[in-house]
C-alpha positions as CSV (number, residue, x, y, z in Angstrom):
1,X,75.6,72.7,16.4
2,X,77.1,74.5,19.4
3,X,76.7,72.5,22.8
4,X,75.5,75.4,25.3
5,X,77.2,73.5,28.0
6,X,80.7,73.5,26.7
7,X,80.2,77.5,27.2
8,X,81.2,79.5,30.1
9,X,78.9,78.5,32.7
10,X,79.5,81.5,35.1
11,X,76.3,83.9,35.9
12,X,77.1,87.6,35.1
13,X,76.7,88.5,38.8
14,X,79.5,85.9,39.1
15,X,81.6,87.2,36.5
16,X,81.2,90.7,38.3
17,X,83.5,89.2,41.3
18,X,87.2,89.7,41.4
19,X,89.2,86.5,42.1
20,X,88.7,85.9,45.7
21,X,92.0,87.1,47.5
22,X,92.8,84.4,49.7
23,X,92.6,82.1,46.8
24,X,95.2,83.7,44.9
25,X,97.5,84.2,47.9
26,X,97.5,80.3,48.4
27,X,98.1,79.6,44.8
28,X,101.2,81.7,45.1
29,X,102.5,80.1,48.2
30,X,102.2,76.8,47.0
31,X,103.8,77.6,43.7
32,X,106.9,78.6,46.1
33,X,106.6,75.4,48.2
34,X,106.5,73.2,45.3
35,X,109.9,74.9,44.2
36,X,111.4,73.6,47.0
37,X,111.7,76.9,49.0
38,X,110.7,77.9,52.7
39,X,107.6,79.9,53.3
40,X,106.7,81.9,56.3
41,X,103.1,82.6,56.2
42,X,101.6,85.5,57.5
43,X,99.0,86.1,55.0
44,X,95.7,84.5,56.4
45,X,94.0,85.1,59.7
46,X,93.4,81.2,60.3
47,X,94.2,80.4,64.1
48,X,97.2,78.0,64.7
49,X,96.2,76.9,68.3
50,X,93.6,74.2,67.6
51,X,90.4,74.0,69.5
52,X,91.0,74.5,73.1
53,X,91.1,71.5,75.5
54,X,87.9,72.4,77.0
55,X,85.8,72.3,73.8
56,X,87.3,69.1,72.4
57,X,85.8,67.5,75.9
58,X,82.6,69.1,75.5
59,X,82.4,68.2,71.9
60,X,83.6,64.4,72.6
61,X,80.6,64.1,75.2
62,X,78.1,65.8,72.8
63,X,78.9,63.2,69.9
64,X,77.3,60.7,72.2
65,X,74.0,62.2,72.2
66,X,71.9,60.7,69.1
67,X,69.8,63.5,68.6
68,X,72.5,65.7,67.6
69,X,73.0,63.4,64.6
70,X,70.0,64.7,63.0
71,X,68.8,68.0,61.8
72,X,69.5,71.0,64.3
73,X,66.5,73.1,64.9
74,X,66.3,76.2,62.7
75,X,67.8,79.3,64.3
76,X,69.8,77.3,66.8
77,X,69.7,74.8,69.9
78,X,68.0,75.9,72.7
79,X,71.3,75.4,74.8
80,X,73.1,77.6,72.7
81,X,70.8,80.3,72.4
82,X,70.3,80.4,75.9
83,X,73.8,80.7,76.3
84,X,74.2,83.6,74.3
85,X,71.2,85.4,75.9
86,X,72.9,84.8,79.3
87,X,76.4,86.1,77.8
88,X,74.6,89.4,76.4
89,X,73.1,89.7,79.8
90,X,75.9,89.2,81.9
91,X,78.7,91.1,79.8
92,X,76.2,93.8,78.2
93,X,73.4,94.2,80.4
94,X,70.9,93.3,77.8
95,X,67.9,90.9,78.5
96,X,67.6,89.6,74.8
97,X,64.3,87.9,73.7
98,X,64.8,84.4,71.6
99,X,63.4,86.2,68.5
100,X,66.4,88.3,68.7
101,X,69.3,85.8,68.4
102,X,70.2,83.5,65.3
103,X,72.8,80.8,65.2
104,X,74.9,80.9,62.1
105,X,77.3,78.9,60.2
106,X,80.2,81.2,61.1
107,X,79.9,85.1,60.7
108,X,81.1,84.9,56.9
109,X,78.1,82.8,56.1
110,X,75.8,85.3,57.6
111,X,77.4,88.1,55.8
112,X,76.9,86.3,52.4
113,X,73.2,85.7,53.0
114,X,72.0,89.1,54.6
115,X,71.7,90.9,51.5
116,X,69.5,88.3,49.9
117,X,67.2,88.6,53.2
118,X,67.0,92.3,53.1
119,X,68.2,94.0,49.9
120,X,66.2,94.4,46.7
121,X,68.0,94.1,43.2
122,X,68.9,97.6,42.3
123,X,69.5,99.1,45.6
124,X,72.3,100.2,47.5
125,X,74.6,98.3,50.0
126,X,77.5,100.7,51.5
127,X,80.7,98.6,52.1
128,X,84.0,99.8,53.5
129,X,87.3,99.9,51.7
130,X,89.6,98.8,52.6
131,X,87.4,95.8,53.9
132,X,86.9,91.9,54.2
133,X,85.9,91.3,50.3
134,X,82.7,89.3,51.2
135,X,80.7,92.2,52.1
136,X,81.1,93.5,48.1
137,X,80.6,90.0,47.0
138,X,77.4,89.6,48.8
139,X,76.0,92.6,47.6
140,X,76.8,91.8,44.0
141,X,75.5,88.4,44.3
142,X,72.2,90.0,45.6
143,X,72.1,92.0,42.5
144,X,72.7,95.4,44.6
145,X,74.7,98.3,44.1
146,X,77.8,98.1,46.1
147,X,79.2,101.8,47.0
148,X,82.5,101.9,48.8
149,X,83.3,103.9,52.1
150,X,86.9,105.1,51.9
151,X,88.1,103.9,55.4
152,X,91.1,106.8,55.8
153,X,94.0,106.5,58.5
154,X,93.4,110.6,58.8
155,X,89.9,109.2,60.1
156,X,91.0,106.4,62.4
157,X,90.0,104.0,59.5
158,X,86.1,105.2,60.3
159,X,84.0,105.8,57.3
160,X,83.0,109.6,57.0
161,X,79.1,108.8,56.9
162,X,78.3,112.9,56.5
163,X,80.5,112.6,53.3
164,X,77.9,110.2,51.6
165,X,76.0,112.0,49.1
166,X,72.2,112.5,49.7
167,X,71.2,110.5,46.5
168,X,73.5,107.4,47.5
169,X,72.4,107.5,51.1
170,X,68.5,107.4,50.1
171,X,69.2,104.7,47.7
172,X,71.0,102.8,50.6
173,X,69.4,99.9,52.2
174,X,72.1,98.4,54.2
175,X,75.4,99.5,55.6
176,X,78.5,97.3,56.7
177,X,80.8,98.1,59.6
178,X,83.4,96.1,61.0
179,X,84.8,96.8,64.3
180,X,87.2,95.8,65.5
181,X,88.5,96.2,61.9
182,X,89.8,93.9,59.6
183,X,92.5,94.6,58.2
184,X,93.0,97.7,59.8
185,X,92.7,96.5,63.5
186,X,90.7,99.8,64.3
187,X,88.4,100.1,67.0
188,X,85.3,101.9,67.1
189,X,84.2,104.0,70.3
190,X,80.5,104.4,71.5
191,X,80.3,108.1,70.1
192,X,81.1,106.3,66.4
193,X,78.5,103.7,66.5
194,X,75.9,106.3,67.8
195,X,76.7,108.4,64.7
196,X,76.2,105.7,62.6
197,X,72.7,105.0,64.3
198,X,71.8,108.5,63.7
199,X,72.9,108.2,60.0
200,X,71.0,104.9,59.4
201,X,67.6,106.5,61.2
202,X,67.9,109.6,59.4
203,X,68.2,107.5,55.8
204,X,66.3,104.1,56.6
205,X,69.1,101.9,56.3
206,X,69.8,98.8,58.1
207,X,73.0,99.1,60.5
208,X,75.4,95.8,60.5
209,X,78.6,95.5,62.5
210,X,80.5,92.3,61.9
211,X,81.9,91.6,65.2
212,X,83.7,88.7,64.4
213,X,87.0,90.1,66.3
214,X,85.2,91.4,69.3
215,X,87.0,89.4,71.8
216,X,90.3,89.6,70.3
217,X,91.6,92.9,72.2
218,X,94.5,93.8,74.2
219,X,94.1,96.9,76.2
220,X,90.5,97.6,76.4
221,X,87.2,95.8,75.5
222,X,85.7,96.2,72.2
223,X,82.3,98.3,72.2
224,X,79.5,96.3,71.3
225,X,76.9,97.8,68.6
226,X,73.6,95.7,69.4
227,X,72.8,97.3,73.3
228,X,73.1,101.3,71.5
229,X,71.3,100.3,68.2
230,X,68.8,98.2,70.5
231,X,68.2,101.1,72.7
232,X,67.6,103.5,69.9
233,X,65.1,101.2,67.9
234,X,66.9,101.1,64.3
235,X,66.7,98.3,62.3
236,X,70.4,96.5,62.8
237,X,72.3,93.5,63.2
238,X,75.7,92.5,64.8
239,X,77.5,89.3,63.5
240,X,79.7,87.2,65.9
241,X,81.8,84.4,65.3
242,X,83.0,82.0,67.6
243,X,86.0,81.2,64.8
244,X,88.4,83.7,66.3
245,X,87.1,83.6,70.2
246,X,87.8,80.0,70.5
247,X,90.1,79.2,67.6
248,X,87.9,77.1,65.8
249,X,87.5,78.3,62.4
250,X,86.9,74.9,60.9
251,X,84.0,74.4,63.2
252,X,81.9,76.9,61.3
253,X,79.7,78.3,64.3
254,X,78.8,82.2,65.4
255,X,75.4,83.9,66.0
256,X,73.8,87.3,65.0
257,X,72.0,89.6,67.6
258,X,69.6,92.1,65.8
259,X,66.4,93.5,65.6
260,X,63.2,91.0,65.2
261,X,62.7,91.9,61.7
262,X,66.1,91.8,60.4
263,X,66.6,88.5,62.5
264,X,63.5,87.0,60.9
265,X,64.4,87.9,57.4
266,X,67.9,86.3,57.7
267,X,66.3,82.9,59.3
268,X,64.0,82.7,56.5
269,X,66.8,82.8,53.9
270,X,68.9,80.5,55.8
271,X,65.7,78.2,56.4
272,X,65.7,77.9,52.4
273,X,69.4,77.3,51.8
274,X,71.4,75.5,55.0
275,X,70.4,73.1,57.3
276,X,72.1,74.8,60.2
277,X,75.1,74.1,62.3
278,X,76.1,70.3,63.6
279,X,74.1,70.0,67.2
280,X,77.0,68.5,68.9
281,X,79.3,71.8,68.1
282,X,76.3,74.2,69.2
283,X,76.2,72.3,72.5
284,X,80.0,72.4,72.8
285,X,80.4,76.0,72.1
286,X,77.4,76.6,74.3
287,X,79.0,75.1,77.5
288,X,82.4,77.0,76.9
289,X,80.6,80.4,76.5
290,X,78.8,79.6,79.6
291,X,81.5,77.9,81.8
292,X,85.0,78.5,80.2
293,X,84.7,81.8,78.3
294,X,87.1,84.0,80.0
295,X,89.6,81.2,80.9
296,X,90.1,80.3,77.1
297,X,90.0,84.2,75.6
298,X,92.4,85.2,78.2
299,X,94.9,82.1,77.5
300,X,94.7,82.8,73.7
301,X,95.1,86.6,74.2
302,X,98.2,86.1,76.1
303,X,100.0,84.4,73.1
304,X,98.7,87.1,70.6
305,X,99.8,89.7,72.8
306,X,103.2,88.0,72.8
307,X,103.3,87.8,69.1
308,X,102.1,91.1,68.6
309,X,104.8,92.5,70.8
310,X,107.5,90.9,69.2
311,X,106.5,92.1,65.5
312,X,105.8,95.4,66.4
313,X,109.2,95.7,67.7
314,X,110.8,94.2,64.2
315,X,108.5,96.4,62.2
316,X,109.7,99.3,64.1
317,X,113.4,98.5,63.5
318,X,112.7,97.8,59.9
319,X,111.6,101.6,60.0
320,X,108.2,100.8,58.6
321,X,105.2,102.7,59.4
322,X,102.2,101.1,61.2
323,X,100.3,101.5,64.3
324,X,100.5,98.9,66.9
325,X,97.2,96.9,67.1
326,X,94.7,97.5,69.9
327,X,92.7,94.6,68.4
328,X,92.7,91.7,66.2
329,X,95.3,89.6,65.2
330,X,96.3,91.8,62.0
331,X,99.3,94.5,61.5
332,X,98.0,97.2,59.0
333,X,101.6,98.5,57.7
334,X,102.4,100.9,54.9
335,X,104.4,99.8,52.1
336,X,107.8,101.2,52.0
337,X,108.6,104.1,49.2
338,X,106.5,103.9,46.5
339,X,106.1,100.6,45.9
340,X,102.4,99.4,45.3
341,X,100.9,96.6,47.6
342,X,101.1,93.8,44.9
343,X,104.6,94.7,44.0
344,X,105.7,94.6,47.4
345,X,103.9,91.5,48.7
346,X,105.8,89.8,45.8
347,X,108.9,91.3,46.9
348,X,108.5,89.8,50.5
349,X,107.6,86.3,49.2
350,X,110.6,86.3,46.6
351,X,113.3,87.7,48.8
352,X,112.3,86.7,52.4
353,X,109.9,84.0,51.8
354,X,107.3,85.6,53.7
355,X,103.5,85.6,52.9
356,X,101.8,89.1,53.4
357,X,98.6,90.1,52.1
358,X,98.4,93.3,49.7
359,X,96.2,96.0,50.8
360,X,94.6,96.4,47.3
361,X,92.9,93.1,47.8
362,X,90.9,94.8,50.5
363,X,89.7,97.3,47.9
364,X,91.3,100.3,46.3
365,X,91.8,102.5,49.4
366,X,93.9,99.5,50.7
367,X,96.4,100.4,48.5
368,X,99.6,101.6,49.6
369,X,99.4,99.2,52.5
370,X,99.9,95.1,53.3
371,X,98.6,93.2,56.1
372,X,100.4,90.9,58.5
373,X,98.7,88.1,60.5
374,X,100.1,86.5,63.6
375,X,98.2,83.3,63.6
376,X,100.9,81.4,63.2
377,X,103.4,79.5,65.9
378,X,105.5,82.2,68.0
379,X,108.5,81.3,66.6
380,X,107.4,81.8,63.2
381,X,106.5,85.3,63.8
382,X,109.8,85.7,65.4
383,X,111.9,84.2,62.5
384,X,109.8,86.4,60.1
385,X,110.3,89.5,62.1
386,X,114.0,89.0,62.0
387,X,113.8,89.1,58.4
388,X,111.7,92.0,58.1
389,X,114.4,93.8,59.7
390,X,116.8,93.2,57.1
391,X,114.2,94.6,54.6
392,X,116.3,98.3,54.1
393,X,119.2,96.3,53.2
394,X,117.1,94.2,50.9
395,X,115.1,97.0,49.4
396,X,118.7,99.0,48.6
397,X,119.9,95.9,46.9
398,X,116.9,95.4,45.0
């Protein structure tokens, strides 16, 4: 008799997901390292600074509080929620109620759980393409239909919402936006968000903006969705993360601001699935947000700006086509000639030892591009840039 537990244990929904992009990149990178060859990893956006000393100090002090070693309150500690509300008032002029804020385990967790909270099986979720792979994955795992919205360079990598067919729009329950954008580094102005608000009101769609990179901007601040959507009284949620802002991706802490009904639905899912963020971490980031926010972000941005300028100069000298990013720590670059993104990234790794992310990994409309990240030491960025300058010669030789 066949042992049913020896068969493939994956659910049908899980089988619908492509391999997670960054896992495959890690596999290729590790294979090269095992062979004894050098790797310059500009593939994944994982900040290299470590936690700012202010945060380490606050965390060490918070660890002494015994109550932090018990379950944290559902929805977030009062100290962090109040710090977020104060930040929203001081920076954006919005007086948020407690019910409009939810502490999350970073923004990725919130993205993953949101469709489970507000989308019924068979309904449609609109996701950007190219886009962070978790938008599509979260829709699939919720039993929804994932429909791609092309982000074209000709439209400044903003989805043409007016081109969405009426039947698709009417079937949609949720639309994901992501500005500042990963992978393209595009920013969205106020009018863009107002257009999205109008689209969602016309079709009764929940509007989402993943604002994980909101504080990584160089020349002008990012426009926030929540003051506009709140004023227009549409169902919305905007997701923030301390991971990139404070360079603490491993701490897993972020927050959501949204309409009460959307926040309540996400909070109910989380109450049934997770137990929140470690209280000492919440207290530490609350203190940093209240006291050291500008100091920390200004220090981090100064380093990213230097790295951005170094790499931009090298890419120009290599005659590659790209726009200097105004936000995020990513470069979105056209592949040279007619090379596909996977082929070109394999070439970069083999010939130069540089890890880059193929655009196709972010969706079919990412084909023809590759992404570089500057979340590695400045000298590594400089060394990789010098090697990239030799690309024209390397491509001729093959």
